[in-house]
N, C-alpha and C positions, 0 to 999 in steps of 0.2 A: 557257703551261705552268701546270698546276694547282699550287697552293701548299698545303703541309701546314698544318693549324691549329697555331699555336705550342705549345699545351699538349700535344697528342698527340705532336708531334715531340719535344718535350723528354722526355716519358715514354718514348718509344721508345729514345732514345739514353741515357737514364739507366741506369747500371749498378747491379747489386745493391750494390756497394761504396759508391756515392754515396748510395743509399737508406739503407744501414745507418748512414752517418755522420749522416743527418738524424734518426735515431730519438730521440725526446724521452726525458727522464728519468722520465716518469710511468708508464712501462711499460704502454702501451695494448694490449699483446699478451695481457695476462692475461684469462682467462675468469672472469667473475664470475657469481655466482648472481643472476639478474634478480629484480626485485620480483614477488612472488606475490600472488594475490588470495584472499579468503575466499569460499567458496561459501555461498549462503543458499538453504536448501531449504524447501519447504512441508511441511506435516505428513505428506503422502503421499510425501515424498522427492523430488519433482520440483523442478527448478531454478526459482527465482523472481528471482535476482539475484546479483550479486557485489559485494564490497566491496574497494576498493583503487584506487590511482591508475591502475594498469595491470591490466586483467583478464587474468590469466595463471595457468595451472597447468602447471608444467614436467613433462614426461614423458620417460622413458628412450627412447633411439633403438631399443633392442631390443624395445620393446613395439609398435612400428609395423610395418605391412606394408612389405616392402622397396620397393614401388612408391611409397610416400608420399615418402620422401626422394629417390627417383629422379626423381620429377616435377619437383622443384626443381632438381636437378642438371641435368636435361635442358634446362631453359629458362634457368637462371641461370649455370651454370658447367659446361659439358660436359666440360672437361678437369680437373675438380676433383681427381681421383685422380692426375693426372700432374704438376701444377705445384707449386711450392714456396710458394704463397701469392699469387704474381703470375703471371698467364698472359701471357707475352710473345707467344705466338701469337695470343691474343685481342686484344692491343693492336695487333699488326700488322694484323689483320683489320679492327679498328675504324678504323684510319687509312686503310686501303684503301677502306672504305665511305665515309669522309668525303671522300676524293679523288673518289669517283664521285657525290658529292652526297647520300649517305645519312647515317644517324645510328645508331650502335650504341655501347652502353656496353661497357667492358672490365673492370669490377670483378669480382673473384672473390667466391665465397661468403665466403671468409676475410676479404677486404677489407670486404665489407658488414658482417660480424660485428664487425670492429674499430670501424667507424664507428658502428654501432648500439649497441654495448655501451659505448663510451667517447665519447659525443657532445661532452663537455666538452673532450676532447683532440683528437679527430679530427672536425671539423665537416664533414660531407659536403655541406653546402650551400655550403661554401667551394670555389670552382673554381680556386683558385690552384695553381701547380706545387708549392709547398712543402707544402701539405696533401696532395697526391697522393703525394709522395715519403715523407712521414711515414706515410701510410696503408700504402704498400707495405712500408716497413721493418717496421712493426708486424705486418703480415700474415705476412711471412717469419719474424719472430721467433715468432709464435704457432704456426706450423707446426713450429718446432723443439721447442717445449715440449709440444705436444698432438698426439694422433693425429687422423687424418681423421675418425674416428667421433666423437670428442669435439667437434671443431669443428662437424661437421654437426649433432650433437645440440644444441649451444649455439645455433647459427643458427636451427634450427627452433623453439626455445623463446623466442628473443629477438625476432624480427622482428614488425613491425606488420602486421595484416591489416585495418586500418580499423575505424571505429566504437568505438575504445577496446579492441579485442580484440588481444591480443599472444600469440604462440606458437601452434603448430599445434593444441594441445588446445583452447584457448579458441575458436579459429577454427572447428574442427570442431563444437564444442558449440553455438555460436551460429548458424552458418550452416546446419548440417545436422542439428542436434539429436542428435548422437551423439559418442562419444569418438573421438579420432583413430585409435585402434586398429581401429575399425570402418569407416573410410572406404573407399569404392570407388575404383577407378582414376580414374573420371571426377570424383569429388568431390575427390580429391587434386590432380588437374590444375586444377580450378576454384580451389582455394586457392593453387596454385602460380602462378596468373595474377595474384594480388593484389600481391605485393611491388613489381612495376613501377609500379603505380598503384592503391592500394586504393580510392580514390574513383572512379576511372575504370572499374574492372572489378568493382565491387561486384555480387555475384550477385543481391542482393535488388532493388536499384534499377535495375541495368542488366543483366538476365539475358542479352540477346542479345549484348552485348559480351563478357560473361564466357564464354558458350558458345563464341563464335568463338575466343577466345584459348585456352580449355580444349581445344578440338579441335586447335588448332595444337600445343599442348604434348603432347597424346596422340600426334600424328604424330611429334614429336621423340623421344618415349619409344620408339616402335617403331623409328625410324631408328637410334637409339643402342643398340638391342638390349635394352632393359629390359622390353618386352612383345612379344607375338607379334602378327601381323597379325590373328588372330581376336580377341584381346583389344582391339586397337585398334578393330575394327568394333563390338564389343559396347559398349565405353566411349563411343564417339561416338553410339551409338544410345540411350544412357541419357538420359532427360529430366533437365533441370536442375530439381531440386526442393529449394528451401530450406525450412528449418524455419519454421513460423509463429511469430510473436512473438519472432523472433531466438533460438529454441531454449528459451525459457522457457515454463513451463506457463501463466503469466498475468502480466500487467503489474502490478507492485505496488511501484513505486519509493518511494512515501512510507512504506509498511510496512517496506521494507528499511532506509530511513534510521532509522526508529524502532528497529529491531532493532540497528543499529550503535550508536546512542546508548546503549541499555541494556546492550549487551555491554561497551562501553568504560567505562561507569559501574561495571560489575562487575569492572573491572581486566583484562579480556581485550583485548589489543591486536589486534583483528581487522583494523584498518587496515593492519597489517604483512603480512597475508596468511598463507596456509597453514592456515587453520581451516575447519571445516565447521559451519554453524549449522543445526540442525533447529528450525523455527519452528512456530507454531500456525496459520498461515494455511491456509485451505481454498480451493484454486484455484477450485472451482466457484462458491462463494459470492462470492469476490472478482471473478470474471468477471461475474457477474450484477449485482453492486453497481456495477461500472464501467459496464456497459450502461445500467442504470437511471439512474445519475447523468448520464451523457452525454445520454440521451434526455430525461430530465426537465428539465435545464437548457435544452436546446434548445427544448423545448416552451414554457418560460416566455418565452424570447426571441421566440418566434413569436406570442405573444399580442397581440391588438389593444391598442394603446396603449403597448406597450413602446417606450421612447424611448432606451435606452442603446446603446452599442456592443455588438455581439454577438460571440460567439466566432468566428463564420464571417467577419465583416468587420472584425475587430480590426486595429489598427495593428501593424506589425511591432515586436516587443519589448514591446508593451503588455500589462499584466495587468489593465487597468481594464475588466473584463467580469465578468458574474455568476459568482461562485465557488461551490463546494460542498465539503462534507466529509461523510464517512460513516464510522461505526464500527459493527461488528457483533461481539458477544461471546457466548460460550457462558457462561451464568450459572452453570452447575454447576462449571466449572473456572476461569473468568476468561479463558479463551483468546480472544484477539482473532482472529476468523476472517476478517475482511475490514476493510480500512482504506484510505480515500482522503483525501488531504489537499489536493486541488485539482484543477482541470480539466486542467491541462497541466504536467507535471513539468519538461519542458524549458524552459519559460518562467518557471516559478517553483517553486523547491524548498522554499519555505516550507510547512511542514506545518500546515495549518489544523486538522486533526483532533487533533493532540497539543499544538500550541503556540498556536493561535489562542485569543483570549479575547474572547468576545462575550456580550451580554446574552441569557439564555435565554428571556426572555418567560414565557409561561404554562406552559412545561414545568417551571418551578420549583414550581408550585402543588401538585402531589401531595405534596411534602414538607410544605407547610403543612397540607394536609388530613390527612396521616398524623399530624402532631403533634396535630391536633384530636381524632382518634380516640384517641390516647394519653391525651388529657385528658378522656376519657369523653363526648365529644360524639358523638351517634349520627348515622349517615348519613342518617336521615330527619328530623333536626332542621332546622328552617327558619331561614335567616339572610337578612337583608334585602339584596336587590339594589336599593339605593336610594341617592340622593345622600348623600355622606359627606364630612365635613371633619375632618381631623386636623391639629392644630397640632404642628409639630415643627421644632426648631432655627430658630425665628423665621420659619418659613414655614407656609403652610397647604396641605396636600396634599388634592387632590380627585380621587380615581380615577374614571375613566370607562370605559365599555365601547366596544369597537370599533364597534359599531353605533349608538352615541350614545343608546341607550335604557336604561331600567331596568325590570326585570321583576317587582319586588316580592319578597315572601318566597319563597325556594326551598329545597328540601332540599339537603343537601350533594351528593347524587348528581346532581341537576339542575344545580346551580351549577357543579360541576366539568365535567360533560359539555358545558355551554354556555359554559364558561370566562368566568364573570362576575367581573370585577375587584373591585368593591366587596365581594363576599362574601369573597374571599381576604384583602383588606386588613382587614376586620372581624375575621376569625379571627386574623390576625397580631397585631392590637392586643389582642385578648382573651387570646391565649395568652402574649404577651410575645415580643419580638424574640429575646431570648437563648435561649429554649427552642427556637424554630424553627431558629436558627443552629446550636445545639448538635447538633440532630438531623441537619442537613445535613452537618456535619463528621463525625459518626459514620458517615454513609453514604458518606463518602469524598470529598466536595467539598473541594478544597484551597485554592481561591482565597478570599480574604476576602469575607465577605458583610456589607455595610453594615447597621447596625441601623435603617434607615429604612423606613417603611411601603411605599415603592415596591419594596423587595426582595421583598415578598410576591408580586409579579407579575413577578419576574425582572429587576429593574433592575441587580443586581450581576452582574458578568461571571463566566463559567465557561469551562472548556475542554470541547470536545465529548467527548473521551475520558473526562474525569472525570465528566461528567453521565451518560453511558451507564453507566459503572461504578457510579455511585450508584444507578441504577435496578435494578441486580442485587439490591439489598436487597429490592425488591418481588417479584422473581422467586424469590428464595431464602428467602422467608418471614422476612425480617428481617435476614438475614446478608449484608452486602455482600462482594464478592470483588474483589481487586485485578486489574487487567488483566495478562495474561501474554502475552508475545510469543515467548519462547524456551523450548524444551523442553530442548535439550542443545547444548553446543558441544564439538566434538572438535578436537584438534590434528592436525598432519600425520601422526602415527603412529596415529591412530584412538583415542587416549586421551581420555576424557571429562574436560574441565577445568572445566566449569560446567554446572549444571542449575538450572532454576527451578521450584520446586514451587508448586502452587496455594496461595495465601495468602488465607485468609478473615479478614476483620476481625471485631472483637467485634460481637455482635448490636446492631444500631442500634435495633431496636424488637421488640416481641413478635410472634410468628408470626401471631397473630390480627389484629393491627393491619395487618401487611403484606398479609395476604390480603384484608381488607376494603378497604384502599386500592387494591389492584390491581383489585378488583371495581368500584370506582367508576370507575377508568380504562377498564374494559371498556365502561362506559356511553358514554364519549366515542367509542369506535369504533362501537358499535352504533347509537347515537341522537344523538350529539353532533357536535363539530367535526371528528372524524376518520373520518366514515363513508366517505370515499373509499377507505380501506384495504380495505373489504369488496368493492369492485369487483374486487379481485385475489385476495384470500385467502378460501377457502370458509368458510361458517358453522361447519363441523365443527372448524375450528382455533381454539382460544382465542386471542384477541388483546386486549391492553389497551394503552393509550397515551395520550399527551397531546400536543396541538399547542402551538405557541408562535409569537407574532408580536409584535415589539417596536414601539415608537412609530414612527410615520411609515413603517411597513412596510419597515424596513431589514433586519431579520433574520427568517427564518421557520424553524421547527423542527418535527420530529416525533420523539419518543422512543417506541418501541413494544416490547412484550414478547410473546413466544410461549413455549411450553414449552421450546424449545431455543435460542432466540436473543433477545437484547436488543440493539436497534439504534437508532441515532440518525442523523438527517439534518439538516444545516444548509445553508441557502442565503443568500447575501448578497454584498456587495462588500467588498473589502479596506478601502476607505475608505467607511464607511457612508453609504448614501443610499437613498432610496425605490426598491424594486425595481420596483414598478408599482402604480398605484392599485388598492386592493382585495386586494393580496397577503396571503396568510394561510398559516400552516403546514398547515392542513387541505387546501388546494387545491394547494399547490406541493410541500411536503416529504413529506406523508403518502403521496401516490401513488408516490413513489420507493421508500419503504419497502415498500409493497405489491408493486410490480413486482419488486423485488429478490427477495423471499422467494417469490413465486409462481413465478418462473422458476427459482429454485434447486432446488426440488423436495424439500428436506429437512425440510419442515414436519411437525409431529406433531399428531395429533388427541387426544393424551392429555389428559384433562380435568384441571382444577385442582380438587383435592379440599380442602374446608375442613379446617384443622387443629383440634385440640382448642382450646376457648375461643372458637369461633365459633358463633353461634346463627343459624339460618336461619328466615326468616318470609316469608309472602306478604303484600304490601302493596298498597294502592290508590295507583296512581301520581298520582292527582289530589289526594288528601288527605295522602298520606304516612303514613297510619295503617294498621292491620291491615285486610286485605281482609275483607269480610263476605260472607254468602251472596248478597246482592243486588249485589255489585260485578261489573260486566260483565267478561268475559274480557280485552277489549282494555286495561283499566285495571290488570289484575293484573300484578305483577312480583315477582321473588324478591329479597329484600334480605338482606344479611348484617350481623350485629352482633357487635362485640366483647362477649363475655359480660359482663353487668352493665349494658349500655346498650340491651338489647332492650326492646321495649314492655313495660310492667308486666304485662300479661295473660299474657306468656310466662315471666315470672320464677318461679322455684321457691323457695318459702320452706322452707329446710332445717329450721328449727325445727318448722314445721308437720308436715313429713314425719316427723320424729322422734316427734312426739306420736301420729301415726297408726300407728306401728309400722313394722317393717321392710318393704322392698319385696321381694316374692318373684318371682323370674323362672321361667318355665316353658319 
């Protein structure tokens, strides 16, 4: 004779009165408002993420097509409108199935809601009889205090759909890229398949499993009279198409984290949910930044002689592989248009773009050169790239070049383009550490810069975001701008509760100095260490920039400027070590910058026009002096001077003009 399973037998014979006696004092029958999430939108209004422990946006039952809740009723609780919270018929059927060797649950939607909403009181993983009786009692009590519509609405907004998505709205948004109000019958059935096993019937990972269960639910909906036979045929014929990137326009988890940090610093409790944040991120640029960083780091790992663990063959849970960070800003507004803080957010949430501190190497040199221009040192003045010894703090500092050579006297233009270390250190020593550090701080660098000669070539650590922000001073002709992530935050009623305006800092340098410094950096792109950029960006687009490589090739950088974007790329390991012999910012980081912008397609060919206070001259590249009639074309180049530092032959003696009388224009 077949034996009843003890638990099911006990449930069958348990009377409502017995269940009522077991009801706990904590009132697990109450419907509570579940945690909500905050939506994070890109500048175009598309979804890029959510903030909250549970990603959920509750919606009213009346906003949903009738077939959406009906799909759940059909598969989870077909007698939902007949029972009092506990389906005794369903329990009897479950016992019968068990007697025949099958397996079926008997929990109603109301019982599921009780357990999901009050897991601290009703632990549904507890298989004991006492838990089942307390759950039944709470379900019956809930049905006394709330209507069926209220219970169904709470259920649809409460349950988990896997991947951290809770409630029908979040599930529809992330699996199908649309609000729940626009779900089709087939899509509603696909979501109704998930409560039984979100990981088992995940429509993204296991589309065949989900489709099979979806079609079975569609059949149940027709059998129970919720849809017609024609609707059944149409729904089953509909392909299962999930939204790319889980319903988000682009993956930007590090950016979303940075947004949350800044919102909370502003006193907006976005972690409690219910807010909508409009950000500065541009999905197209973020997408291309991600592709460029993924491909660029993989290309480094594929280089001959690369001996470290690669991303493809990393150990489970390990982050000891080549990392990268990228920041792209609009210099006109400070808007952060793209940001990546690492190669894999799931494995490491540490944001290297905003929180990482690393030596910038030679990307710091433009600040030294800008200070030299402020001190009336002309760009064609020659400084020795020769062995140098500086005594400091009981030590002797001897800067060397990466190639181990010295090239002799070089103009500032040549020295910056070729990134010669002794030249930058000589300028630092000549100008004084305090003056260079003061300029760096005015440009927005927040990390302390040590007053040591090695800081001239980037020995003091910086954050990538701060360094990119500092370079906006060159783009904006002397005026740095703070990074901006948030345009507006609205509460659940649509009321604006926070807005972040563009914030320019005080001018760090004269516009003429910034322009000439930027022109020196153009030389690095056209003829110096960053020529790799021109493999991707056409000559019609103005580009300036500076590469950086630290000692032992542990960090490589490129910070670049175009008329619309200032961006920086960093590559290295979390625990610094040599990337690969011969690693350099020009060969590893600069191509990522170029590929990102070339694929983005938002580049501008708008020329950089000299401001007042800049003198233009044609020089001889070999001598650094004014070109003469006999100077061959290949040696001629255009140089820009801060007024007063141009060659003497170009200077105008105002007193002499006065003696000659007024100048008459025609």
